[in-house]
N, C-alpha and C positions, 0 to 999 in steps of 0.2 A: 304226265303232260304230253300232249301231242307234239310230234316233231314239226319244225317249221318247214314249209314248202321251200324247195331249193331257190325259187325266185325271190321269195320273201327274205330268206337268209342272205342272198346276194345283195338285195337292196339295203338290208340292215347293215351289212358290213361296209357298204359304200356310202351310206347316209343319203340315199336318193329316194324319191317318191315313186309311186306307181306311174304317175303322169310322166316323170322324167324317163323312167325305163321304157314306158310305152313309146315315147318319142324316139328313143334310141333304136327300138325294135320295129318302128313304123306300124304300130297297132294302136287301137283305142285303149285308153286307160281302163275302161270297163273290162276289156279282154284280159288284161293283166290281173285285175281283181278276180275275175272268174277262174283263171288258171290257179292263182294262189289259194283260193278257197276250195279248189278241187271240183268245181262245178263243170269245168271244161278241161279237156286235154288239148294242148296245142296241135294244130294240123301238122303233118310231117314237114312241110316247107317252113312253117314257123318254128318248129322244134329245131330244125337244122340252123336257122338264123340265130335262135336263142343260144344254142350250143356254141356256135362260133363266137358270138358276142360275149357270152358270160363264162364259158368254160364248163358249164353244167352239161353233163352228158344227156343225150336224147333218152337213154334208158332211165335216168333219174327223173326226167320230166314225165315220161309215160307212167312210171311207177307212182309218182306223186299225184298223177291224175286218175288213179284207180286202175292203172294197168291196161287201159283200153284206148286204142287209137280211134280217132273219129272215123265215121263211115267213109268209105272210098269216094262216094259221090260228093262229099263236102270238101274235097281237096283237089289239087290239080296235078298230083304226082301221076306220071304216066300219060298225061294228056299232052297233045302237041301244043307248043307255045305259039 
């Protein structure tokens, strides 16, 4: 049996829905769903917010998403605010 995605495990332990977690992280529920299914890996800024909020390490999130970070152009790291 496949291991649960860290976010799904976090939600199950707390009894919260994807929509509730999405609200806490300020992302769309569909985004949480895609992360949990391994269709997407959180962008670095989202991964940091998830790590701070949930205690799940950025490394765990990247590994659960297939070990690939999103392309640099799809995130704002390193760009002026």
